[in-house]
PyMOL Python script that loads the backbone (N, CA, C, O; Angstrom):
from pymol import cmd

cmd.read_pdbstr("""\
ATOM      1  N   UNK A   1       5.864  17.804  21.105  1.00  0.00           N
ATOM      2  CA  UNK A   1       5.707  19.224  21.098  1.00  0.00           C
ATOM      3  C   UNK A   1       5.351  19.748  19.714  1.00  0.00           C
ATOM      4  O   UNK A   1       5.322  19.007  18.731  1.00  0.00           O
ATOM      5  N   UNK A   2       5.088  21.015  19.672  1.00  0.00           N
ATOM      6  CA  UNK A   2       4.734  21.671  18.431  1.00  0.00           C
ATOM      7  C   UNK A   2       5.858  22.590  18.000  1.00  0.00           C
ATOM      8  O   UNK A   2       6.580  23.066  18.876  1.00  0.00           O
ATOM      9  N   UNK A   3       6.059  22.869  16.777  1.00  0.00           N
ATOM     10  CA  UNK A   3       5.279  22.402  15.638  1.00  0.00           C
ATOM     11  C   UNK A   3       5.650  20.975  15.262  1.00  0.00           C
ATOM     12  O   UNK A   3       6.797  20.556  15.415  1.00  0.00           O
ATOM     13  N   UNK A   4       4.681  20.250  14.778  1.00  0.00           N
ATOM     14  CA  UNK A   4       4.888  18.872  14.356  1.00  0.00           C
ATOM     15  C   UNK A   4       5.492  18.858  12.955  1.00  0.00           C
ATOM     16  O   UNK A   4       5.174  19.705  12.120  1.00  0.00           O
ATOM     17  N   UNK A   5       6.369  17.884  12.710  1.00  0.00           N
ATOM     18  CA  UNK A   5       6.949  17.696  11.389  1.00  0.00           C
ATOM     19  C   UNK A   5       6.195  16.563  10.713  1.00  0.00           C
ATOM     20  O   UNK A   5       6.192  15.435  11.208  1.00  0.00           O
ATOM     21  N   UNK A   6       5.566  16.848   9.604  1.00  0.00           N
ATOM     22  CA  UNK A   6       4.777  15.860   8.875  1.00  0.00           C
ATOM     23  C   UNK A   6       5.449  15.560   7.549  1.00  0.00           C
ATOM     24  O   UNK A   6       5.922  16.466   6.863  1.00  0.00           O
ATOM     25  N   UNK A   7       5.489  14.281   7.190  1.00  0.00           N
ATOM     26  CA  UNK A   7       6.031  13.925   5.881  1.00  0.00           C
ATOM     27  C   UNK A   7       4.953  13.962   4.816  1.00  0.00           C
ATOM     28  O   UNK A   7       5.243  14.219   3.647  1.00  0.00           O
ATOM     29  N   UNK A   8       3.735  13.712   5.201  1.00  0.00           N
ATOM     30  CA  UNK A   8       2.627  13.749   4.257  1.00  0.00           C
ATOM     31  C   UNK A   8       1.432  14.379   4.961  1.00  0.00           C
ATOM     32  O   UNK A   8       1.092  13.990   6.078  1.00  0.00           O
ATOM     33  N   UNK A   9       0.802  15.339   4.318  1.00  0.00           N
ATOM     34  CA  UNK A   9      -0.372  15.989   4.890  1.00  0.00           C
ATOM     35  C   UNK A   9      -1.603  15.259   4.378  1.00  0.00           C
ATOM     36  O   UNK A   9      -1.934  15.337   3.195  1.00  0.00           O
ATOM     37  N   UNK A  10      -2.272  14.556   5.263  1.00  0.00           N
ATOM     38  CA  UNK A  10      -3.499  13.843   4.917  1.00  0.00           C
ATOM     39  C   UNK A  10      -4.647  14.573   5.597  1.00  0.00           C
ATOM     40  O   UNK A  10      -5.007  14.277   6.736  1.00  0.00           O
ATOM     41  N   UNK A  11      -5.213  15.532   4.875  1.00  0.00           N
ATOM     42  CA  UNK A  11      -6.216  16.417   5.461  1.00  0.00           C
ATOM     43  C   UNK A  11      -7.445  15.659   5.947  1.00  0.00           C
ATOM     44  O   UNK A  11      -8.062  16.062   6.933  1.00  0.00           O
ATOM     45  N   UNK A  12      -7.812  14.570   5.277  1.00  0.00           N
ATOM     46  CA  UNK A  12      -8.999  13.824   5.703  1.00  0.00           C
ATOM     47  C   UNK A  12      -8.812  13.202   7.086  1.00  0.00           C
ATOM     48  O   UNK A  12      -9.795  12.923   7.773  1.00  0.00           O
ATOM     49  N   UNK A  13      -7.569  12.984   7.498  1.00  0.00           N
ATOM     50  CA  UNK A  13      -7.289  12.460   8.838  1.00  0.00           C
ATOM     51  C   UNK A  13      -7.058  13.586   9.848  1.00  0.00           C
ATOM     52  O   UNK A  13      -7.382  13.445  11.027  1.00  0.00           O
ATOM     53  N   UNK A  14      -6.499  14.697   9.382  1.00  0.00           N
ATOM     54  CA  UNK A  14      -6.156  15.800  10.278  1.00  0.00           C
ATOM     55  C   UNK A  14      -7.388  16.637  10.643  1.00  0.00           C
ATOM     56  O   UNK A  14      -7.526  17.067  11.788  1.00  0.00           O
ATOM     57  N   UNK A  15      -8.285  16.871   9.671  1.00  0.00           N
ATOM     58  CA  UNK A  15      -9.422  17.763   9.892  1.00  0.00           C
ATOM     59  C   UNK A  15     -10.283  17.392  11.094  1.00  0.00           C
ATOM     60  O   UNK A  15     -10.545  18.261  11.926  1.00  0.00           O
ATOM     61  N   UNK A  16     -10.741  16.140  11.229  1.00  0.00           N
ATOM     62  CA  UNK A  16     -11.599  15.828  12.385  1.00  0.00           C
ATOM     63  C   UNK A  16     -10.913  16.083  13.724  1.00  0.00           C
ATOM     64  O   UNK A  16     -11.543  16.564  14.666  1.00  0.00           O
ATOM     65  N   UNK A  17      -9.637  15.765  13.809  1.00  0.00           N
ATOM     66  CA  UNK A  17      -8.900  15.969  15.060  1.00  0.00           C
ATOM     67  C   UNK A  17      -8.725  17.457  15.333  1.00  0.00           C
ATOM     68  O   UNK A  17      -8.952  17.913  16.454  1.00  0.00           O
ATOM     69  N   UNK A  18      -8.323  18.217  14.315  1.00  0.00           N
ATOM     70  CA  UNK A  18      -8.106  19.656  14.487  1.00  0.00           C
ATOM     71  C   UNK A  18      -9.402  20.370  14.852  1.00  0.00           C
ATOM     72  O   UNK A  18      -9.398  21.268  15.693  1.00  0.00           O
ATOM     73  N   UNK A  19     -10.510  19.978  14.226  1.00  0.00           N
ATOM     74  CA  UNK A  19     -11.790  20.609  14.532  1.00  0.00           C
ATOM     75  C   UNK A  19     -12.274  20.233  15.925  1.00  0.00           C
ATOM     76  O   UNK A  19     -12.879  21.055  16.612  1.00  0.00           O
ATOM     77  N   UNK A  20     -12.013  18.993  16.351  1.00  0.00           N
ATOM     78  CA  UNK A  20     -12.416  18.573  17.697  1.00  0.00           C
ATOM     79  C   UNK A  20     -11.611  19.311  18.762  1.00  0.00           C
ATOM     80  O   UNK A  20     -12.157  19.702  19.793  1.00  0.00           O
ATOM     81  N   UNK A  21     -10.318  19.501  18.517  1.00  0.00           N
ATOM     82  CA  UNK A  21      -9.460  20.178  19.493  1.00  0.00           C
ATOM     83  C   UNK A  21      -9.785  21.672  19.560  1.00  0.00           C
ATOM     84  O   UNK A  21      -9.877  22.241  20.648  1.00  0.00           O
ATOM     85  N   UNK A  22      -9.957  22.306  18.393  1.00  0.00           N
ATOM     86  CA  UNK A  22     -10.162  23.756  18.375  1.00  0.00           C
ATOM     87  C   UNK A  22     -11.617  24.153  18.605  1.00  0.00           C
ATOM     88  O   UNK A  22     -11.893  25.271  19.038  1.00  0.00           O
ATOM     89  N   UNK A  23     -12.544  23.247  18.318  1.00  0.00           N
ATOM     90  CA  UNK A  23     -13.959  23.585  18.446  1.00  0.00           C
ATOM     91  C   UNK A  23     -14.457  24.466  17.318  1.00  0.00           C
ATOM     92  O   UNK A  23     -15.556  25.014  17.401  1.00  0.00           O
ATOM     93  N   UNK A  24     -13.666  24.611  16.261  1.00  0.00           N
ATOM     94  CA  UNK A  24     -14.036  25.445  15.121  1.00  0.00           C
ATOM     95  C   UNK A  24     -13.784  24.672  13.833  1.00  0.00           C
ATOM     96  O   UNK A  24     -13.053  23.682  13.808  1.00  0.00           O
ATOM     97  N   UNK A  25     -14.422  25.163  12.752  1.00  0.00           N
ATOM     98  CA  UNK A  25     -14.149  24.565  11.447  1.00  0.00           C
ATOM     99  C   UNK A  25     -12.746  24.954  11.018  1.00  0.00           C
ATOM    100  O   UNK A  25     -12.278  26.053  11.316  1.00  0.00           O
ATOM    101  N   UNK A  26     -12.074  24.044  10.315  1.00  0.00           N
ATOM    102  CA  UNK A  26     -10.696  24.259   9.877  1.00  0.00           C
ATOM    103  C   UNK A  26     -10.671  24.305   8.354  1.00  0.00           C
ATOM    104  O   UNK A  26     -11.352  23.523   7.691  1.00  0.00           O
ATOM    105  N   UNK A  27      -9.876  25.232   7.801  1.00  0.00           N
ATOM    106  CA  UNK A  27      -9.711  25.337   6.352  1.00  0.00           C
ATOM    107  C   UNK A  27      -9.107  24.033   5.840  1.00  0.00           C
ATOM    108  O   UNK A  27      -8.068  23.612   6.346  1.00  0.00           O
ATOM    109  N   UNK A  28      -9.720  23.381   4.855  1.00  0.00           N
ATOM    110  CA  UNK A  28      -9.310  22.022   4.474  1.00  0.00           C
ATOM    111  C   UNK A  28      -8.097  21.917   3.549  1.00  0.00           C
ATOM    112  O   UNK A  28      -7.930  20.894   2.887  1.00  0.00           O
ATOM    113  N   UNK A  29      -7.262  22.929   3.486  1.00  0.00           N
ATOM    114  CA  UNK A  29      -6.071  22.883   2.640  1.00  0.00           C
ATOM    115  C   UNK A  29      -4.877  23.414   3.422  1.00  0.00           C
ATOM    116  O   UNK A  29      -5.046  24.283   4.277  1.00  0.00           O
ATOM    117  N   UNK A  30      -3.671  22.911   3.149  1.00  0.00           N
ATOM    118  CA  UNK A  30      -2.491  23.479   3.812  1.00  0.00           C
ATOM    119  C   UNK A  30      -2.255  24.912   3.338  1.00  0.00           C
ATOM    120  O   UNK A  30      -2.431  25.211   2.157  1.00  0.00           O
ATOM    121  N   UNK A  31      -1.862  25.787   4.241  1.00  0.00           N
ATOM    122  CA  UNK A  31      -1.611  27.189   3.920  1.00  0.00           C
ATOM    123  C   UNK A  31      -0.161  27.496   4.266  1.00  0.00           C
ATOM    124  O   UNK A  31       0.319  27.148   5.345  1.00  0.00           O
ATOM    125  N   UNK A  32       0.530  28.151   3.339  1.00  0.00           N
ATOM    126  CA  UNK A  32       1.925  28.546   3.570  1.00  0.00           C
ATOM    127  C   UNK A  32       2.043  30.054   3.443  1.00  0.00           C
ATOM    128  O   UNK A  32       1.418  30.665   2.577  1.00  0.00           O
ATOM    129  N   UNK A  33       2.848  30.647   4.310  1.00  0.00           N
ATOM    130  CA  UNK A  33       3.057  32.094   4.289  1.00  0.00           C
ATOM    131  C   UNK A  33       4.283  32.387   3.426  1.00  0.00           C
ATOM    132  O   UNK A  33       5.332  31.766   3.596  1.00  0.00           O
ATOM    133  N   UNK A  34       4.145  33.334   2.501  1.00  0.00           N
ATOM    134  CA  UNK A  34       5.275  33.751   1.671  1.00  0.00           C
ATOM    135  C   UNK A  34       6.240  34.603   2.483  1.00  0.00           C
ATOM    136  O   UNK A  34       5.883  35.133   3.535  1.00  0.00           O
ATOM    137  N   UNK A  35       7.466  34.730   1.985  1.00  0.00           N
ATOM    138  CA  UNK A  35       8.515  35.453   2.706  1.00  0.00           C
ATOM    139  C   UNK A  35       8.170  36.920   2.928  1.00  0.00           C
ATOM    140  O   UNK A  35       8.557  37.481   3.953  1.00  0.00           O
ATOM    141  N   UNK A  36       7.462  37.557   2.012  1.00  0.00           N
ATOM    142  CA  UNK A  36       7.163  38.974   2.134  1.00  0.00           C
ATOM    143  C   UNK A  36       5.965  39.290   3.013  1.00  0.00           C
ATOM    144  O   UNK A  36       5.705  40.464   3.278  1.00  0.00           O
ATOM    145  N   UNK A  37       5.236  38.305   3.467  1.00  0.00           N
ATOM    146  CA  UNK A  37       4.028  38.525   4.257  1.00  0.00           C
ATOM    147  C   UNK A  37       4.359  38.874   5.699  1.00  0.00           C
ATOM    148  O   UNK A  37       5.348  38.383   6.244  1.00  0.00           O
ATOM    149  N   UNK A  38       3.530  39.732   6.333  1.00  0.00           N
ATOM    150  CA  UNK A  38       3.759  40.019   7.750  1.00  0.00           C
ATOM    151  C   UNK A  38       3.532  38.766   8.591  1.00  0.00           C
ATOM    152  O   UNK A  38       2.594  38.006   8.350  1.00  0.00           O
ATOM    153  N   UNK A  39       4.378  38.567   9.555  1.00  0.00           N
ATOM    154  CA  UNK A  39       4.257  37.397  10.425  1.00  0.00           C
ATOM    155  C   UNK A  39       5.077  36.214   9.957  1.00  0.00           C
ATOM    156  O   UNK A  39       5.136  35.188  10.634  1.00  0.00           O
ATOM    157  N   UNK A  40       5.712  36.349   8.801  1.00  0.00           N
ATOM    158  CA  UNK A  40       6.534  35.252   8.288  1.00  0.00           C
ATOM    159  C   UNK A  40       7.864  35.248   9.020  1.00  0.00           C
ATOM    160  O   UNK A  40       8.549  36.269   9.084  1.00  0.00           O
ATOM    161  N   UNK A  41       8.221  34.127   9.557  1.00  0.00           N
ATOM    162  CA  UNK A  41       9.506  34.000  10.234  1.00  0.00           C
ATOM    163  C   UNK A  41      10.489  33.384   9.256  1.00  0.00           C
ATOM    164  O   UNK A  41      10.914  34.052   8.314  1.00  0.00           O
ATOM    165  N   UNK A  42      10.854  32.153   9.452  1.00  0.00           N
ATOM    166  CA  UNK A  42      11.729  31.452   8.518  1.00  0.00           C
ATOM    167  C   UNK A  42      10.830  30.770   7.496  1.00  0.00           C
ATOM    168  O   UNK A  42       9.974  29.962   7.856  1.00  0.00           O
ATOM    169  N   UNK A  43      11.024  31.092   6.239  1.00  0.00           N
ATOM    170  CA  UNK A  43      10.176  30.520   5.199  1.00  0.00           C
ATOM    171  C   UNK A  43      11.011  29.727   4.203  1.00  0.00           C
ATOM    172  O   UNK A  43      10.932  29.959   2.997  1.00  0.00           O
ATOM    173  N   UNK A  44      11.788  28.816   4.694  1.00  0.00           N
ATOM    174  CA  UNK A  44      12.574  27.934   3.831  1.00  0.00           C
ATOM    175  C   UNK A  44      11.822  26.610   3.715  1.00  0.00           C
ATOM    176  O   UNK A  44      12.276  25.576   4.206  1.00  0.00           O
ATOM    177  N   UNK A  45      10.659  26.662   3.054  1.00  0.00           N
ATOM    178  CA  UNK A  45       9.824  25.473   2.943  1.00  0.00           C
ATOM    179  C   UNK A  45      10.524  24.419   2.105  1.00  0.00           C
ATOM    180  O   UNK A  45      10.944  24.686   0.979  1.00  0.00           O
ATOM    181  N   UNK A  46      10.644  23.257   2.644  1.00  0.00           N
ATOM    182  CA  UNK A  46      11.193  22.138   1.893  1.00  0.00           C
ATOM    183  C   UNK A  46      10.081  21.120   1.703  1.00  0.00           C
ATOM    184  O   UNK A  46       9.617  20.502   2.661  1.00  0.00           O
ATOM    185  N   UNK A  47       9.668  20.959   0.477  1.00  0.00           N
ATOM    186  CA  UNK A  47       8.601  20.016   0.189  1.00  0.00           C
ATOM    187  C   UNK A  47       9.198  18.615   0.163  1.00  0.00           C
ATOM    188  O   UNK A  47      10.126  18.335  -0.596  1.00  0.00           O
ATOM    189  N   UNK A  48       8.657  17.748   0.994  1.00  0.00           N
ATOM    190  CA  UNK A  48       9.114  16.363   1.047  1.00  0.00           C
ATOM    191  C   UNK A  48       8.259  15.572   0.076  1.00  0.00           C
ATOM    192  O   UNK A  48       7.042  15.481   0.235  1.00  0.00           O
ATOM    193  N   UNK A  49       8.895  15.009  -0.916  1.00  0.00           N
ATOM    194  CA  UNK A  49       8.174  14.249  -1.926  1.00  0.00           C
ATOM    195  C   UNK A  49       8.698  12.820  -1.926  1.00  0.00           C
ATOM    196  O   UNK A  49       9.320  12.375  -2.891  1.00  0.00           O
ATOM    197  N   UNK A  50       8.442  12.109  -0.839  1.00  0.00           N
ATOM    198  CA  UNK A  50       8.915  10.738  -0.718  1.00  0.00           C
ATOM    199  C   UNK A  50       7.714   9.848  -0.401  1.00  0.00           C
ATOM    200  O   UNK A  50       7.015  10.061   0.590  1.00  0.00           O
ATOM    201  N   UNK A  51       7.490   8.870  -1.235  1.00  0.00           N
ATOM    202  CA  UNK A  51       6.326   8.014  -1.041  1.00  0.00           C
ATOM    203  C   UNK A  51       6.576   6.998   0.069  1.00  0.00           C
ATOM    204  O   UNK A  51       7.728   6.695   0.380  1.00  0.00           O
ATOM    205  N   UNK A  52       5.507   6.468   0.671  1.00  0.00           N
ATOM    206  CA  UNK A  52       5.665   5.437   1.699  1.00  0.00           C
ATOM    207  C   UNK A  52       6.353   4.179   1.177  1.00  0.00           C
ATOM    208  O   UNK A  52       6.979   3.452   1.949  1.00  0.00           O
ATOM    209  N   UNK A  53       6.245   3.912  -0.130  1.00  0.00           N
ATOM    210  CA  UNK A  53       6.901   2.729  -0.692  1.00  0.00           C
ATOM    211  C   UNK A  53       8.408   2.797  -0.524  1.00  0.00           C
ATOM    212  O   UNK A  53       9.055   1.772  -0.307  1.00  0.00           O
ATOM    213  N   UNK A  54       8.974   3.988  -0.622  1.00  0.00           N
ATOM    214  CA  UNK A  54      10.412   4.146  -0.451  1.00  0.00           C
ATOM    215  C   UNK A  54      10.813   3.836   0.988  1.00  0.00           C
ATOM    216  O   UNK A  54      11.862   3.241   1.230  1.00  0.00           O
ATOM    217  N   UNK A  55       9.976   4.242   1.942  1.00  0.00           N
ATOM    218  CA  UNK A  55      10.247   3.938   3.346  1.00  0.00           C
ATOM    219  C   UNK A  55      10.190   2.434   3.591  1.00  0.00           C
ATOM    220  O   UNK A  55      11.025   1.884   4.309  1.00  0.00           O
ATOM    221  N   UNK A  56       9.206   1.778   2.994  1.00  0.00           N
ATOM    222  CA  UNK A  56       9.062   0.327   3.176  1.00  0.00           C
ATOM    223  C   UNK A  56      10.237  -0.422   2.556  1.00  0.00           C
ATOM    224  O   UNK A  56      10.732  -1.391   3.132  1.00  0.00           O
ATOM    225  N   UNK A  57      10.682   0.020   1.395  1.00  0.00           N
ATOM    226  CA  UNK A  57      11.828  -0.629   0.752  1.00  0.00           C
ATOM    227  C   UNK A  57      13.084  -0.452   1.594  1.00  0.00           C
ATOM    228  O   UNK A  57      13.884  -1.378   1.724  1.00  0.00           O
ATOM    229  N   UNK A  58      13.256   0.725   2.159  1.00  0.00           N
ATOM    230  CA  UNK A  58      14.411   0.995   3.016  1.00  0.00           C
ATOM    231  C   UNK A  58      14.354   0.124   4.269  1.00  0.00           C
ATOM    232  O   UNK A  58      15.371  -0.425   4.693  1.00  0.00           O
ATOM    233  N   UNK A  59      13.173  -0.002   4.857  1.00  0.00           N
ATOM    234  CA  UNK A  59      13.012  -0.850   6.041  1.00  0.00           C
ATOM    235  C   UNK A  59      13.265  -2.311   5.690  1.00  0.00           C
ATOM    236  O   UNK A  59      13.921  -3.023   6.451  1.00  0.00           O
ATOM    237  N   UNK A  60      12.755  -2.765   4.551  1.00  0.00           N
ATOM    238  CA  UNK A  60      12.975  -4.151   4.134  1.00  0.00           C
ATOM    239  C   UNK A  60      14.460  -4.424   3.934  1.00  0.00           C
ATOM    240  O   UNK A  60      14.947  -5.499   4.285  1.00  0.00           O
ATOM    241  N   UNK A  61      15.173  -3.469   3.378  1.00  0.00           N
ATOM    242  CA  UNK A  61      16.618  -3.621   3.175  1.00  0.00           C
ATOM    243  C   UNK A  61      17.326  -3.827   4.512  1.00  0.00           C
ATOM    244  O   UNK A  61      18.165  -4.720   4.632  1.00  0.00           O
ATOM    245  N   UNK A  62      17.001  -3.017   5.514  1.00  0.00           N
ATOM    246  CA  UNK A  62      17.671  -3.127   6.809  1.00  0.00           C
ATOM    247  C   UNK A  62      17.266  -4.391   7.559  1.00  0.00           C
ATOM    248  O   UNK A  62      18.105  -5.010   8.213  1.00  0.00           O
ATOM    249  N   UNK A  63      15.986  -4.790   7.477  1.00  0.00           N
ATOM    250  CA  UNK A  63      15.573  -6.025   8.140  1.00  0.00           C
ATOM    251  C   UNK A  63      16.214  -7.241   7.481  1.00  0.00           C
ATOM    252  O   UNK A  63      16.549  -8.205   8.170  1.00  0.00           O
ATOM    253  N   UNK A  64      16.392  -7.216   6.158  1.00  0.00           N
ATOM    254  CA  UNK A  64      17.070  -8.314   5.468  1.00  0.00           C
ATOM    255  C   UNK A  64      18.523  -8.404   5.905  1.00  0.00           C
ATOM    256  O   UNK A  64      19.034  -9.496   6.150  1.00  0.00           O
ATOM    257  N   UNK A  65      19.188  -7.262   6.002  1.00  0.00           N
ATOM    258  CA  UNK A  65      20.573  -7.281   6.457  1.00  0.00           C
ATOM    259  C   UNK A  65      20.668  -7.763   7.903  1.00  0.00           C
ATOM    260  O   UNK A  65      21.586  -8.508   8.246  1.00  0.00           O
ATOM    261  N   UNK A  66      19.729  -7.349   8.750  1.00  0.00           N
ATOM    262  CA  UNK A  66      19.734  -7.791  10.149  1.00  0.00           C
ATOM    263  C   UNK A  66      19.525  -9.296  10.237  1.00  0.00           C
ATOM    264  O   UNK A  66      20.170  -9.962  11.046  1.00  0.00           O
ATOM    265  N   UNK A  67      18.629  -9.842   9.413  1.00  0.00           N
ATOM    266  CA  UNK A  67      18.398 -11.285   9.406  1.00  0.00           C
ATOM    267  C   UNK A  67      19.651 -12.028   8.954  1.00  0.00           C
ATOM    268  O   UNK A  67      20.027 -13.032   9.558  1.00  0.00           O
ATOM    269  N   UNK A  68      20.294 -11.543   7.902  1.00  0.00           N
ATOM    270  CA  UNK A  68      21.525 -12.165   7.425  1.00  0.00           C
ATOM    271  C   UNK A  68      22.599 -12.149   8.509  1.00  0.00           C
ATOM    272  O   UNK A  68      23.263 -13.160   8.742  1.00  0.00           O
ATOM    273  N   UNK A  69      22.771 -11.007   9.169  1.00  0.00           N
ATOM    274  CA  UNK A  69      23.785 -10.910  10.218  1.00  0.00           C
ATOM    275  C   UNK A  69      23.457 -11.799  11.411  1.00  0.00           C
ATOM    276  O   UNK A  69      24.363 -12.350  12.035  1.00  0.00           O
ATOM    277  N   UNK A  70      22.180 -11.945  11.735  1.00  0.00           N
ATOM    278  CA  UNK A  70      21.784 -12.835  12.823  1.00  0.00           C
ATOM    279  C   UNK A  70      22.116 -14.283  12.483  1.00  0.00           C
ATOM    280  O   UNK A  70      22.664 -15.007  13.314  1.00  0.00           O
ATOM    281  N   UNK A  71      21.787 -14.709  11.267  1.00  0.00           N
ATOM    282  CA  UNK A  71      22.105 -16.081  10.843  1.00  0.00           C
ATOM    283  C   UNK A  71      23.614 -16.283  10.836  1.00  0.00           C
ATOM    284  O   UNK A  71      24.101 -17.317  11.292  1.00  0.00           O
ATOM    285  N   UNK A  72      24.353 -15.317  10.328  1.00  0.00           N
ATOM    286  CA  UNK A  72      25.808 -15.409  10.300  1.00  0.00           C
ATOM    287  C   UNK A  72      26.374 -15.517  11.714  1.00  0.00           C
ATOM    288  O   UNK A  72      27.261 -16.332  11.968  1.00  0.00           O
ATOM    289  N   UNK A  73      25.862 -14.693  12.640  1.00  0.00           N
ATOM    290  CA  UNK A  73      26.327 -14.718  14.026  1.00  0.00           C
ATOM    291  C   UNK A  73      26.046 -16.069  14.675  1.00  0.00           C
ATOM    292  O   UNK A  73      26.912 -16.621  15.353  1.00  0.00           O
ATOM    293  N   UNK A  74      24.845 -16.604  14.473  1.00  0.00           N
ATOM    294  CA  UNK A  74      24.488 -17.907  15.060  1.00  0.00           C
ATOM    295  C   UNK A  74      25.362 -19.005  14.476  1.00  0.00           C
ATOM    296  O   UNK A  74      25.826 -19.884  15.202  1.00  0.00           O
ATOM    297  N   UNK A  75      25.588 -18.961  13.181  1.00  0.00           N
ATOM    298  CA  UNK A  75      26.413 -19.995  12.540  1.00  0.00           C
ATOM    299  C   UNK A  75      27.858 -19.938  13.046  1.00  0.00           C
ATOM    300  O   UNK A  75      28.463 -20.978  13.308  1.00  0.00           O
ATOM    301  N   UNK A  76      28.405 -18.747  13.183  1.00  0.00           N
ATOM    302  CA  UNK A  76      29.808 -18.614  13.592  1.00  0.00           C
ATOM    303  C   UNK A  76      30.019 -18.839  15.090  1.00  0.00           C
ATOM    304  O   UNK A  76      31.106 -19.251  15.495  1.00  0.00           O
ATOM    305  N   UNK A  77      29.018 -18.582  15.914  1.00  0.00           N
ATOM    306  CA  UNK A  77      29.209 -18.717  17.354  1.00  0.00           C
ATOM    307  C   UNK A  77      28.679 -20.041  17.893  1.00  0.00           C
ATOM    308  O   UNK A  77      28.559 -20.205  19.107  1.00  0.00           O
ATOM    309  N   UNK A  78      28.368 -20.965  17.032  1.00  0.00           N
ATOM    310  CA  UNK A  78      27.942 -22.298  17.467  1.00  0.00           C
ATOM    311  C   UNK A  78      28.654 -23.331  16.594  1.00  0.00           C
ATOM    312  O   UNK A  78      29.470 -22.988  15.739  1.00  0.00           O
ATOM    313  N   UNK A  79      28.333 -24.584  16.826  1.00  0.00           N
ATOM    314  CA  UNK A  79      28.971 -25.630  16.025  1.00  0.00           C
ATOM    315  C   UNK A  79      28.206 -25.905  14.731  1.00  0.00           C
ATOM    316  O   UNK A  79      28.540 -26.853  14.020  1.00  0.00           O
ATOM    317  N   UNK A  80      27.209 -25.120  14.410  1.00  0.00           N
ATOM    318  CA  UNK A  80      26.472 -25.304  13.161  1.00  0.00           C
ATOM    319  C   UNK A  80      27.380 -25.110  11.950  1.00  0.00           C
ATOM    320  O   UNK A  80      27.212 -25.780  10.931  1.00  0.00           O
ATOM    321  N   UNK A  81      28.338 -24.199  12.060  1.00  0.00           N
ATOM    322  CA  UNK A  81      29.264 -23.949  10.955  1.00  0.00           C
ATOM    323  C   UNK A  81      30.058 -25.209  10.639  1.00  0.00           C
ATOM    324  O   UNK A  81      30.244 -25.554   9.472  1.00  0.00           O
ATOM    325  N   UNK A  82      30.528 -25.898  11.679  1.00  0.00           N
ATOM    326  CA  UNK A  82      31.287 -27.134  11.483  1.00  0.00           C
ATOM    327  C   UNK A  82      30.404 -28.227  10.895  1.00  0.00           C
ATOM    328  O   UNK A  82      30.852 -28.998  10.045  1.00  0.00           O
ATOM    329  N   UNK A  83      29.146 -28.299  11.343  1.00  0.00           N
ATOM    330  CA  UNK A  83      28.235 -29.307  10.795  1.00  0.00           C
ATOM    331  C   UNK A  83      27.965 -29.071   9.315  1.00  0.00           C
ATOM    332  O   UNK A  83      27.893 -30.022   8.538  1.00  0.00           O
ATOM    333  N   UNK A  84      27.819 -27.834   8.928  1.00  0.00           N
ATOM    334  CA  UNK A  84      27.569 -27.510   7.524  1.00  0.00           C
ATOM    335  C   UNK A  84      28.803 -27.821   6.687  1.00  0.00           C
ATOM    336  O   UNK A  84      28.687 -28.364   5.588  1.00  0.00           O
ATOM    337  N   UNK A  85      29.989 -27.479   7.201  1.00  0.00           N
ATOM    338  CA  UNK A  85      31.225 -27.735   6.460  1.00  0.00           C
ATOM    339  C   UNK A  85      31.500 -29.228   6.326  1.00  0.00           C
ATOM    340  O   UNK A  85      32.000 -29.678   5.295  1.00  0.00           O
ATOM    341  N   UNK A  86      31.176 -29.995   7.364  1.00  0.00           N
ATOM    342  CA  UNK A  86      31.482 -31.423   7.323  1.00  0.00           C
ATOM    343  C   UNK A  86      30.382 -32.242   6.668  1.00  0.00           C
ATOM    344  O   UNK A  86      30.559 -33.448   6.490  1.00  0.00           O
ATOM    345  N   UNK A  87      29.275 -31.655   6.310  1.00  0.00           N
ATOM    346  CA  UNK A  87      28.187 -32.426   5.705  1.00  0.00           C
ATOM    347  C   UNK A  87      28.550 -32.922   4.309  1.00  0.00           C
ATOM    348  O   UNK A  87      27.945 -33.878   3.821  1.00  0.00           O
ATOM    349  N   UNK A  88      29.516 -32.297   3.664  1.00  0.00           N
ATOM    350  CA  UNK A  88      29.942 -32.738   2.340  1.00  0.00           C
ATOM    351  C   UNK A  88      30.840 -33.963   2.401  1.00  0.00           C
ATOM    352  O   UNK A  88      30.871 -34.736   1.443  1.00  0.00           O
ATOM    353  N   UNK A  89      31.568 -34.170   3.483  1.00  0.00           N
ATOM    354  CA  UNK A  89      32.488 -35.299   3.621  1.00  0.00           C
ATOM    355  C   UNK A  89      31.901 -36.391   4.500  1.00  0.00           C
ATOM    356  O   UNK A  89      30.698 -36.416   4.759  1.00  0.00           O
ATOM    357  N   UNK A  90      32.763 -37.293   4.957  1.00  0.00           N
ATOM    358  CA  UNK A  90      32.286 -38.361   5.839  1.00  0.00           C
ATOM    359  C   UNK A  90      32.141 -37.823   7.256  1.00  0.00           C
ATOM    360  O   UNK A  90      32.899 -36.955   7.687  1.00  0.00           O
ATOM    361  N   UNK A  91      31.158 -38.352   7.970  1.00  0.00           N
ATOM    362  CA  UNK A  91      30.903 -37.913   9.339  1.00  0.00           C
ATOM    363  C   UNK A  91      31.480 -38.915  10.310  1.00  0.00           C
ATOM    364  O   UNK A  91      31.290 -40.121  10.155  1.00  0.00           O
ATOM    365  N   UNK A  92      32.179 -38.426  11.303  1.00  0.00           N
ATOM    366  CA  UNK A  92      32.729 -39.290  12.342  1.00  0.00           C
ATOM    367  C   UNK A  92      31.938 -39.094  13.618  1.00  0.00           C
ATOM    368  O   UNK A  92      31.554 -37.973  13.954  1.00  0.00           O
ATOM    369  N   UNK A  93      31.700 -40.164  14.317  1.00  0.00           N
ATOM    370  CA  UNK A  93      30.962 -40.080  15.574  1.00  0.00           C
ATOM    371  C   UNK A  93      31.857 -40.397  16.718  1.00  0.00           C
ATOM    372  O   UNK A  93      31.419 -40.380  17.868  1.00  0.00           O
TER     373      UNK A  93
END
""", "prot")
cmd.dss("prot")
cmd.show_as("cartoon", "prot")
cmd.util.cbc("prot")
cmd.orient("prot")
């Protein structure tokens, strides 16, 4: 639904779609209405200044933790843990 929440405004990607949908030329810059202007509703603009690299680092952190927890779960719920612990000593068959 609308209005869409965008983290980054990439006008070169938005313009062709907006012009195709509306059938008209679109102003190539974001426009914001000031609080004193007629037609302004809630004007608590919060500029998001977060680069995609931060998102990727956050995702990498969570995927690394998920991988660690998966390995830990497999080791603890199988006999691999015992094999690893006993590999330092003598093995009995």
